[in-house]
N, C-alpha and C positions, 0 to 999 in steps of 0.2 A: 504494500500500500504506500501511497505517496507520503503520508505523514511519518511513517517510520524512516523512510529515506531522508526526509527533511530533518528529522530529529538526529540522525547520524551525522548529517552535514553540520548541524548546529553544534554537536558535541566536538567535532573536529575543529570547528572554528573557535570554540571556547578554549580548547587545548592550545591552539596557536596563539591566542590572545594572552593567555596567562603567562606565557614565556616572555612577553614584552614587559620590560621594567622601566627603562629610561627613555628620554626623548633623544632621538637622533634620526637621520634621514631613513635609515634602514627600518627602524621600528615604526616610523611614521608610515612608510610604505606598507608594512605588514598590517597595521591597523586600518589604513585606507582600503586595502584589498579585502580585509575582513568586513569592513562596512559595506562594500559593494556586494559581497557574498551574502551578508545578513539581509540586505535590502531585497535581493533576489528571492531568498528563502521566504521572507515575510510576505512578499507579494503572492507567492504560490500558496502559502498557508491562508492568507486573507481570501484568496479566490475560492479555496476549498471550504473554509469555515469562517465567513465574515463576522458572525456574531461573537466568536471566541477571540479572534485576532484583531479586531477593530482598534482597540487601544494601542496595541503594539504598532500597528500599521500607521495610525494617525498621529499618535503622540510620541512614542519612543523614537521613531524615525526622525521626527522634527527636532527632538531634543539632541539626538546624535549629530544631526546636520548643524545645529547651532554651535555645538562644541567644536566641530570640525572647522567651521568658519572662523571661530576665535583663534584656533591654532595658527591659521594662515594669516590672520590680521596682525598679531603681535610679534615683534621681533626681539624683544627683551628676553634673554635666556630664561630667567626665573619665571617670568609670566608665561612664556611659551611652554615651559615644563609643566606648570600648573594646569594650563589649558589642555595640554596633551594628556595629562593624567585624567582630567575630567572627561575628555573625549573617549579614552580607552575604557574608563570605568563605566561610562554610560553604555558603551557597546557591550561590555561584559555583562552588565546588569540586564540589558534588553535580551541578550542571548540566553542567559539563565532563565529569564521570565518566559521566553518562547518555549524552551525545553520543558519548563514546569507546566505551562498551559497544555502542551501536547500530552504530557504524562497525566495530568489531573483531570482535564476536561474532555479529552478526546479518547474514545475507546479504540485502541489499536487492535 
């Protein structure tokens, strides 16, 4: 079923994101690729079950985009590090929430 496949993808994404600890170009690239993958997965999940995944689709994606934008706007190292951490943490939290929604609300 599609949802178990998406859950597997989310678990892989979560694993790759937890390895990221500090801000540099390589880690930024990993998180940005993770965001792209997360957005694709959430779109699929939202199409399959819009009632369950509407909040993740509407609000979590917007929050992650907001943090991503802040990382690109500031060039002060300390501020950029803080924005990067918020960006990564929002993506990790949203990924964990999506996994939890699949586990708790959808019968696989």
